[in-house]
PDB file of N, CA, C, O and CB in Angstrom:
ATOM      1  N   MET A   1     227.177  43.117  97.451  1.00  0.00           N
ATOM      2  CA  MET A   1     228.513  42.689  97.847  1.00  0.00           C
ATOM      3  C   MET A   1     228.858  41.222  97.442  1.00  0.00           C
ATOM      4  O   MET A   1     229.996  40.869  97.135  1.00  0.00           O
ATOM      5  CB  MET A   1     228.645  42.842  99.348  1.00  0.00           C
ATOM      6  N   LYS A   2     227.829  40.445  97.467  1.00  0.00           N
ATOM      7  CA  LYS A   2     227.994  39.093  96.998  1.00  0.00           C
ATOM      8  C   LYS A   2     228.421  38.947  95.599  1.00  0.00           C
ATOM      9  O   LYS A   2     229.084  37.962  95.275  1.00  0.00           O
ATOM     10  CB  LYS A   2     226.793  38.385  97.166  1.00  0.00           C
ATOM     11  N   GLN A   3     228.097  39.839  94.751  1.00  0.00           N
ATOM     12  CA  GLN A   3     228.597  39.875  93.298  1.00  0.00           C
ATOM     13  C   GLN A   3     229.957  40.050  93.274  1.00  0.00           C
ATOM     14  O   GLN A   3     230.696  39.273  92.668  1.00  0.00           O
ATOM     15  CB  GLN A   3     227.999  40.946  92.464  1.00  0.00           C
ATOM     16  N   VAL A   4     230.419  41.176  93.992  1.00  0.00           N
ATOM     17  CA  VAL A   4     231.810  41.549  94.083  1.00  0.00           C
ATOM     18  C   VAL A   4     232.559  40.223  94.653  1.00  0.00           C
ATOM     19  O   VAL A   4     233.550  39.792  94.064  1.00  0.00           O
ATOM     20  CB  VAL A   4     232.002  42.901  95.066  1.00  0.00           C
ATOM     21  N   GLN A   5     232.132  39.693  95.631  1.00  0.00           N
ATOM     22  CA  GLN A   5     232.926  38.545  96.233  1.00  0.00           C
ATOM     23  C   GLN A   5     233.003  37.419  95.239  1.00  0.00           C
ATOM     24  O   GLN A   5     234.014  36.718  95.240  1.00  0.00           O
ATOM     25  CB  GLN A   5     232.275  38.015  97.581  1.00  0.00           C
ATOM     26  N   ALA A   6     232.037  37.185  94.399  1.00  0.00           N
ATOM     27  CA  ALA A   6     232.081  36.007  93.446  1.00  0.00           C
ATOM     28  C   ALA A   6     233.093  36.497  92.345  1.00  0.00           C
ATOM     29  O   ALA A   6     233.933  35.708  91.912  1.00  0.00           O
ATOM     30  CB  ALA A   6     230.531  35.605  92.794  1.00  0.00           C
ATOM     31  N   LEU A   7     233.021  37.795  91.885  1.00  0.00           N
ATOM     32  CA  LEU A   7     233.994  38.279  90.915  1.00  0.00           C
ATOM     33  C   LEU A   7     235.466  38.135  91.446  1.00  0.00           C
ATOM     34  O   LEU A   7     236.354  37.691  90.719  1.00  0.00           O
ATOM     35  CB  LEU A   7     233.682  39.765  90.575  1.00  0.00           C
ATOM     36  N   VAL A   8     235.665  38.488  92.606  1.00  0.00           N
ATOM     37  CA  VAL A   8     237.089  38.362  93.225  1.00  0.00           C
ATOM     38  C   VAL A   8     237.532  36.846  93.173  1.00  0.00           C
ATOM     39  O   VAL A   8     238.603  36.464  92.700  1.00  0.00           O
ATOM     40  CB  VAL A   8     237.108  38.906  94.829  1.00  0.00           C
ATOM     41  N   GLU A   9     236.578  36.053  93.714  1.00  0.00           N
ATOM     42  CA  GLU A   9     236.989  34.542  93.645  1.00  0.00           C
ATOM     43  C   GLU A   9     237.089  33.948  92.328  1.00  0.00           C
ATOM     44  O   GLU A   9     237.785  32.942  92.190  1.00  0.00           O
ATOM     45  CB  GLU A   9     236.033  33.692  94.373  1.00  0.00           C
ATOM     46  N   GLU A  10     236.436  34.484  91.285  1.00  0.00           N
ATOM     47  CA  GLU A  10     236.730  34.084  89.997  1.00  0.00           C
ATOM     48  C   GLU A  10     238.134  34.587  89.322  1.00  0.00           C
ATOM     49  O   GLU A  10     238.883  33.895  88.632  1.00  0.00           O
ATOM     50  CB  GLU A  10     235.604  34.522  89.218  1.00  0.00           C
ATOM     51  N   ASN A  11     238.279  35.723  89.623  1.00  0.00           N
ATOM     52  CA  ASN A  11     239.380  36.509  89.159  1.00  0.00           C
ATOM     53  C   ASN A  11     240.331  37.095  90.269  1.00  0.00           C
ATOM     54  O   ASN A  11     240.321  38.309  90.475  1.00  0.00           O
ATOM     55  CB  ASN A  11     238.824  37.608  88.353  1.00  0.00           C
ATOM     56  N   PRO A  12     241.148  36.260  90.985  1.00  0.00           N
ATOM     57  CA  PRO A  12     241.737  36.701  92.197  1.00  0.00           C
ATOM     58  C   PRO A  12     242.905  37.621  91.891  1.00  0.00           C
ATOM     59  O   PRO A  12     243.376  38.269  92.826  1.00  0.00           O
ATOM     60  CB  PRO A  12     242.168  35.526  93.035  1.00  0.00           C
ATOM     61  N   ASP A  13     243.389  37.734  90.740  1.00  0.00           N
ATOM     62  CA  ASP A  13     244.491  38.684  90.399  1.00  0.00           C
ATOM     63  C   ASP A  13     243.984  39.893  89.703  1.00  0.00           C
ATOM     64  O   ASP A  13     244.779  40.716  89.249  1.00  0.00           O
ATOM     65  CB  ASP A  13     245.535  38.022  89.524  1.00  0.00           C
ATOM     66  N   ALA A  14     242.697  40.041  89.596  1.00  0.00           N
ATOM     67  CA  ALA A  14     242.147  41.383  88.970  1.00  0.00           C
ATOM     68  C   ALA A  14     242.411  42.582  89.825  1.00  0.00           C
ATOM     69  O   ALA A  14     242.356  42.573  91.055  1.00  0.00           O
ATOM     70  CB  ALA A  14     240.587  41.319  88.743  1.00  0.00           C
ATOM     71  N   THR A  15     242.698  43.597  89.092  1.00  0.00           N
ATOM     72  CA  THR A  15     242.961  44.975  89.765  1.00  0.00           C
ATOM     73  C   THR A  15     241.567  45.589  90.148  1.00  0.00           C
ATOM     74  O   THR A  15     240.521  45.130  89.688  1.00  0.00           O
ATOM     75  CB  THR A  15     243.798  46.030  88.726  1.00  0.00           C
ATOM     76  N   LEU A  16     241.609  46.640  91.006  1.00  0.00           N
ATOM     77  CA  LEU A  16     240.430  47.244  91.309  1.00  0.00           C
ATOM     78  C   LEU A  16     239.724  47.882  90.189  1.00  0.00           C
ATOM     79  O   LEU A  16     238.495  47.864  90.126  1.00  0.00           O
ATOM     80  CB  LEU A  16     240.649  48.136  92.277  1.00  0.00           C
ATOM     81  N   ASP A  17     240.564  48.522  89.185  1.00  0.00           N
ATOM     82  CA  ASP A  17     239.767  48.962  87.974  1.00  0.00           C
ATOM     83  C   ASP A  17     239.255  47.879  87.226  1.00  0.00           C
ATOM     84  O   ASP A  17     238.193  48.157  86.668  1.00  0.00           O
ATOM     85  CB  ASP A  17     240.548  49.783  87.056  1.00  0.00           C
ATOM     86  N   LYS A  18     239.695  46.671  87.028  1.00  0.00           N
ATOM     87  CA  LYS A  18     239.097  45.647  86.341  1.00  0.00           C
ATOM     88  C   LYS A  18     237.940  45.058  86.924  1.00  0.00           C
ATOM     89  O   LYS A  18     237.047  44.551  86.246  1.00  0.00           O
ATOM     90  CB  LYS A  18     239.966  44.719  86.121  1.00  0.00           C
ATOM     91  N   LEU A  19     237.937  45.124  88.387  1.00  0.00           N
ATOM     92  CA  LEU A  19     236.854  44.630  89.059  1.00  0.00           C
ATOM     93  C   LEU A  19     235.609  45.724  89.076  1.00  0.00           C
ATOM     94  O   LEU A  19     234.454  45.321  89.218  1.00  0.00           O
ATOM     95  CB  LEU A  19     237.347  44.234  90.479  1.00  0.00           C
ATOM     96  N   ARG A  20     235.880  46.980  88.940  1.00  0.00           N
ATOM     97  CA  ARG A  20     235.108  47.995  88.691  1.00  0.00           C
ATOM     98  C   ARG A  20     234.362  47.812  87.377  1.00  0.00           C
ATOM     99  O   ARG A  20     233.132  47.866  87.379  1.00  0.00           O
ATOM    100  CB  ARG A  20     235.876  49.153  88.736  1.00  0.00           C
ATOM    101  N   ALA A  21     235.007  47.611  86.315  1.00  0.00           N
ATOM    102  CA  ALA A  21     234.554  47.449  85.047  1.00  0.00           C
ATOM    103  C   ALA A  21     233.535  46.216  85.082  1.00  0.00           C
ATOM    104  O   ALA A  21     232.407  46.279  84.593  1.00  0.00           O
ATOM    105  CB  ALA A  21     235.762  47.262  84.077  1.00  0.00           C
ATOM    106  N   GLU A  22     234.008  45.205  85.651  1.00  0.00           N
ATOM    107  CA  GLU A  22     233.083  43.929  85.658  1.00  0.00           C
ATOM    108  C   GLU A  22     231.829  44.232  86.507  1.00  0.00           C
ATOM    109  O   GLU A  22     230.784  43.668  86.181  1.00  0.00           O
ATOM    110  CB  GLU A  22     233.869  42.587  86.299  1.00  0.00           C
ATOM    111  N   VAL A  23     231.834  45.069  87.564  1.00  0.00           N
ATOM    112  CA  VAL A  23     230.805  45.398  88.290  1.00  0.00           C
ATOM    113  C   VAL A  23     229.755  46.270  87.433  1.00  0.00           C
ATOM    114  O   VAL A  23     228.546  46.039  87.459  1.00  0.00           O
ATOM    115  CB  VAL A  23     231.321  46.072  89.489  1.00  0.00           C
ATOM    116  N   ASN A  24     230.300  47.221  86.727  1.00  0.00           N
ATOM    117  CA  ASN A  24     229.554  47.952  85.843  1.00  0.00           C
ATOM    118  C   ASN A  24     228.917  47.139  84.691  1.00  0.00           C
ATOM    119  O   ASN A  24     227.790  47.456  84.311  1.00  0.00           O
ATOM    120  CB  ASN A  24     230.383  48.978  85.340  1.00  0.00           C
ATOM    121  N   GLN A  25     229.545  46.160  84.144  1.00  0.00           N
ATOM    122  CA  GLN A  25     228.988  45.405  83.087  1.00  0.00           C
ATOM    123  C   GLN A  25     228.059  44.410  83.634  1.00  0.00           C
ATOM    124  O   GLN A  25     227.085  44.117  82.941  1.00  0.00           O
ATOM    125  CB  GLN A  25     230.029  44.764  82.277  1.00  0.00           C
ATOM    126  N   THR A  26     228.221  43.825  84.821  1.00  0.00           N
ATOM    127  CA  THR A  26     227.266  42.730  85.247  1.00  0.00           C
ATOM    128  C   THR A  26     226.121  43.326  86.101  1.00  0.00           C
ATOM    129  O   THR A  26     225.035  42.747  86.115  1.00  0.00           O
ATOM    130  CB  THR A  26     228.035  41.595  86.090  1.00  0.00           C
ATOM    131  N   CYS A  27     226.306  44.395  86.771  1.00  0.00           N
ATOM    132  CA  CYS A  27     225.252  44.943  87.604  1.00  0.00           C
ATOM    133  C   CYS A  27     224.720  46.220  87.113  1.00  0.00           C
ATOM    134  O   CYS A  27     223.687  46.687  87.594  1.00  0.00           O
ATOM    135  CB  CYS A  27     225.716  45.124  88.957  1.00  0.00           C
ATOM    136  N   GLY A  28     225.420  46.849  86.117  1.00  0.00           N
ATOM    137  CA  GLY A  28     224.918  48.162  85.581  1.00  0.00           C
ATOM    138  C   GLY A  28     225.037  49.269  86.430  1.00  0.00           C
ATOM    139  O   GLY A  28     224.345  50.277  86.280  1.00  0.00           O
ATOM    140  N   VAL A  29     226.048  49.115  87.497  1.00  0.00           N
ATOM    141  CA  VAL A  29     226.433  50.177  88.540  1.00  0.00           C
ATOM    142  C   VAL A  29     227.800  50.748  88.398  1.00  0.00           C
ATOM    143  O   VAL A  29     228.777  50.001  88.444  1.00  0.00           O
ATOM    144  CB  VAL A  29     226.348  49.610  89.925  1.00  0.00           C
ATOM    145  N   THR A  30     227.917  52.011  88.232  1.00  0.00           N
ATOM    146  CA  THR A  30     229.216  52.548  88.220  1.00  0.00           C
ATOM    147  C   THR A  30     229.675  52.853  89.713  1.00  0.00           C
ATOM    148  O   THR A  30     228.925  53.448  90.487  1.00  0.00           O
ATOM    149  CB  THR A  30     229.237  53.822  87.318  1.00  0.00           C
ATOM    150  N   VAL A  31     230.878  52.438  90.060  1.00  0.00           N
ATOM    151  CA  VAL A  31     231.447  52.749  91.405  1.00  0.00           C
ATOM    152  C   VAL A  31     232.735  53.228  91.274  1.00  0.00           C
ATOM    153  O   VAL A  31     233.486  52.840  90.380  1.00  0.00           O
ATOM    154  CB  VAL A  31     231.474  51.616  92.314  1.00  0.00           C
ATOM    155  N   SER A  32     233.061  54.109  92.171  1.00  0.00           N
ATOM    156  CA  SER A  32     234.432  54.643  92.165  1.00  0.00           C
ATOM    157  C   SER A  32     235.358  53.821  92.671  1.00  0.00           C
ATOM    158  O   SER A  32     234.947  52.819  93.254  1.00  0.00           O
ATOM    159  CB  SER A  32     234.555  55.797  92.833  1.00  0.00           C
ATOM    160  N   ARG A  33     236.770  54.045  92.568  1.00  0.00           N
ATOM    161  CA  ARG A  33     237.830  53.290  92.896  1.00  0.00           C
ATOM    162  C   ARG A  33     237.768  53.174  94.515  1.00  0.00           C
ATOM    163  O   ARG A  33     237.983  52.125  95.121  1.00  0.00           O
ATOM    164  CB  ARG A  33     239.156  53.935  92.307  1.00  0.00           C
ATOM    165  N   THR A  34     237.456  54.362  95.093  1.00  0.00           N
ATOM    166  CA  THR A  34     237.428  54.348  96.520  1.00  0.00           C
ATOM    167  C   THR A  34     236.254  53.389  97.114  1.00  0.00           C
ATOM    168  O   THR A  34     236.449  52.663  98.089  1.00  0.00           O
ATOM    169  CB  THR A  34     237.255  55.825  97.003  1.00  0.00           C
ATOM    170  N   THR A  35     235.112  53.459  96.475  1.00  0.00           N
ATOM    171  CA  THR A  35     234.135  52.543  96.838  1.00  0.00           C
ATOM    172  C   THR A  35     234.450  51.062  96.796  1.00  0.00           C
ATOM    173  O   THR A  35     234.133  50.249  97.664  1.00  0.00           O
ATOM    174  CB  THR A  35     233.074  52.781  96.057  1.00  0.00           C
ATOM    175  N   MET A  36     235.146  50.802  95.621  1.00  0.00           N
ATOM    176  CA  MET A  36     235.453  49.433  95.500  1.00  0.00           C
ATOM    177  C   MET A  36     236.507  48.901  96.374  1.00  0.00           C
ATOM    178  O   MET A  36     236.548  47.703  96.655  1.00  0.00           O
ATOM    179  CB  MET A  36     235.791  49.172  94.213  1.00  0.00           C
ATOM    180  N   CYS A  37     237.446  49.840  96.856  1.00  0.00           N
ATOM    181  CA  CYS A  37     238.318  49.637  97.862  1.00  0.00           C
ATOM    182  C   CYS A  37     237.693  49.370  99.252  1.00  0.00           C
ATOM    183  O   CYS A  37     238.134  48.484  99.984  1.00  0.00           O
ATOM    184  CB  CYS A  37     239.158  50.739  97.892  1.00  0.00           C
ATOM    185  N   ARG A  38     236.661  50.154  99.588  1.00  0.00           N
ATOM    186  CA  ARG A  38     235.839  49.876 100.844  1.00  0.00           C
ATOM    187  C   ARG A  38     235.166  48.479 100.743  1.00  0.00           C
ATOM    188  O   ARG A  38     235.266  47.669 101.665  1.00  0.00           O
ATOM    189  CB  ARG A  38     234.698  51.015 101.051  1.00  0.00           C
ATOM    190  N   VAL A  39     234.545  48.241  99.714  1.00  0.00           N
ATOM    191  CA  VAL A  39     233.861  47.019  99.574  1.00  0.00           C
ATOM    192  C   VAL A  39     234.997  45.872  99.794  1.00  0.00           C
ATOM    193  O   VAL A  39     234.732  44.960 100.578  1.00  0.00           O
ATOM    194  CB  VAL A  39     233.109  46.951  98.111  1.00  0.00           C
ATOM    195  N   MET A  40     236.087  45.888  99.215  1.00  0.00           N
ATOM    196  CA  MET A  40     237.179  44.798  99.368  1.00  0.00           C
ATOM    197  C   MET A  40     237.491  44.856 100.803  1.00  0.00           C
ATOM    198  O   MET A  40     237.575  43.736 101.306  1.00  0.00           O
ATOM    199  CB  MET A  40     238.548  45.033  98.446  1.00  0.00           C
ATOM    200  N   LYS A  41     237.687  45.843 101.610  1.00  0.00           N
ATOM    201  CA  LYS A  41     238.004  45.773 102.900  1.00  0.00           C
ATOM    202  C   LYS A  41     236.868  45.167 103.807  1.00  0.00           C
ATOM    203  O   LYS A  41     237.089  44.437 104.773  1.00  0.00           O
ATOM    204  CB  LYS A  41     238.378  47.083 103.300  1.00  0.00           C
ATOM    205  N   ARG A  42     235.648  45.555 103.381  1.00  0.00           N
ATOM    206  CA  ARG A  42     234.505  44.961 104.187  1.00  0.00           C
ATOM    207  C   ARG A  42     234.503  43.460 103.910  1.00  0.00           C
ATOM    208  O   ARG A  42     234.150  42.745 104.847  1.00  0.00           O
ATOM    209  CB  ARG A  42     233.055  45.620 103.795  1.00  0.00           C
ATOM    210  N   LEU A  43     234.839  42.890 102.783  1.00  0.00           N
ATOM    211  CA  LEU A  43     234.895  41.479 102.505  1.00  0.00           C
ATOM    212  C   LEU A  43     236.086  40.839 102.930  1.00  0.00           C
ATOM    213  O   LEU A  43     236.310  39.653 102.689  1.00  0.00           O
ATOM    214  CB  LEU A  43     234.737  41.230 101.160  1.00  0.00           C
ATOM    215  N   ARG A  44     236.950  41.669 103.629  1.00  0.00           N
ATOM    216  CA  ARG A  44     238.337  41.226 104.129  1.00  0.00           C
ATOM    217  C   ARG A  44     239.317  40.623 103.090  1.00  0.00           C
ATOM    218  O   ARG A  44     240.109  39.719 103.355  1.00  0.00           O
ATOM    219  CB  ARG A  44     238.150  40.175 105.209  1.00  0.00           C
ATOM    220  N   PHE A  45     239.181  41.220 101.876  1.00  0.00           N
ATOM    221  CA  PHE A  45     240.139  40.822 100.841  1.00  0.00           C
ATOM    222  C   PHE A  45     241.251  41.778 100.988  1.00  0.00           C
ATOM    223  O   PHE A  45     241.035  42.981 101.141  1.00  0.00           O
ATOM    224  CB  PHE A  45     239.540  40.832  99.380  1.00  0.00           C
ATOM    225  N   THR A  46     242.501  41.246 100.945  1.00  0.00           N
ATOM    226  CA  THR A  46     243.672  42.182 101.119  1.00  0.00           C
ATOM    227  C   THR A  46     244.269  42.295  99.640  1.00  0.00           C
ATOM    228  O   THR A  46     244.059  41.422  98.799  1.00  0.00           O
ATOM    229  CB  THR A  46     244.834  41.583 102.267  1.00  0.00           C
ATOM    230  N   HIS A  47     245.015  43.418  99.396  1.00  0.00           N
ATOM    231  CA  HIS A  47     245.587  43.700  98.289  1.00  0.00           C
ATOM    232  C   HIS A  47     247.122  43.063  98.097  1.00  0.00           C
ATOM    233  O   HIS A  47     247.886  42.944  99.055  1.00  0.00           O
ATOM    234  CB  HIS A  47     245.525  45.130  98.228  1.00  0.00           C
ATOM    235  N   LYS A  48     247.426  42.724  96.920  1.00  0.00           N
ATOM    236  CA  LYS A  48     248.829  42.131  96.809  1.00  0.00           C
ATOM    237  C   LYS A  48     249.594  43.172  95.930  1.00  0.00           C
ATOM    238  O   LYS A  48     249.084  43.836  95.028  1.00  0.00           O
ATOM    239  CB  LYS A  48     248.839  40.561  96.104  1.00  0.00           C
ATOM    240  N   LYS A  49     250.919  43.213  96.340  1.00  0.00           N
ATOM    241  CA  LYS A  49     251.832  43.976  95.591  1.00  0.00           C
ATOM    242  C   LYS A  49     252.229  43.331  94.277  1.00  0.00           C
ATOM    243  O   LYS A  49     252.442  42.121  94.349  1.00  0.00           O
ATOM    244  CB  LYS A  49     253.001  44.234  96.395  1.00  0.00           C
ATOM    245  N   SER A  50     252.362  43.870  93.163  1.00  0.00           N
ATOM    246  CA  SER A  50     252.835  43.335  91.981  1.00  0.00           C
ATOM    247  C   SER A  50     254.328  43.102  92.255  1.00  0.00           C
ATOM    248  O   SER A  50     254.918  43.883  93.002  1.00  0.00           O
ATOM    249  CB  SER A  50     252.543  44.260  90.759  1.00  0.00           C
ATOM    250  N   PRO A  51     254.990  42.031  91.669  1.00  0.00           N
ATOM    251  CA  PRO A  51     256.310  41.764  91.531  1.00  0.00           C
ATOM    252  C   PRO A  51     257.005  42.964  90.802  1.00  0.00           C
ATOM    253  O   PRO A  51     256.510  43.389  89.759  1.00  0.00           O
ATOM    254  CB  PRO A  51     256.474  40.460  90.816  1.00  0.00           C
ATOM    255  N   SER A  52     258.019  43.459  91.270  1.00  0.00           N
ATOM    256  CA  SER A  52     258.799  44.497  90.547  1.00  0.00           C
ATOM    257  C   SER A  52     259.459  44.050  89.335  1.00  0.00           C
ATOM    258  O   SER A  52     260.037  42.972  89.470  1.00  0.00           O
ATOM    259  CB  SER A  52     259.807  45.056  91.392  1.00  0.00           C
ATOM    260  N   PRO A  53     259.533  44.610  88.134  1.00  0.00           N
ATOM    261  CA  PRO A  53     260.146  44.238  86.948  1.00  0.00           C
ATOM    262  C   PRO A  53     261.519  44.210  87.182  1.00  0.00           C
ATOM    263  O   PRO A  53     262.014  45.086  87.892  1.00  0.00           O
ATOM    264  CB  PRO A  53     259.822  45.076  85.859  1.00  0.00           C
ATOM    265  N   GLU A  54     262.276  43.246  86.643  1.00  0.00           N
ATOM    266  CA  GLU A  54     263.736  43.139  86.778  1.00  0.00           C
ATOM    267  C   GLU A  54     264.518  43.749  85.584  1.00  0.00           C
ATOM    268  O   GLU A  54     265.748  43.724  85.574  1.00  0.00           O
ATOM    269  CB  GLU A  54     264.115  41.672  86.933  1.00  0.00           C
TER     270      GLU A  54
END
């Protein structure tokens, strides 16, 4: 989980899918979107809504 925390701190605007790809590349572990969401909740990171296109 420390690796995920470091990735989020380096890329605070990254999506779950981008973070999953980074975890796969750096750690060699494939995680589901649900698992990544759970990890983010455990680390107490909140999600942001994207601004709507005008």
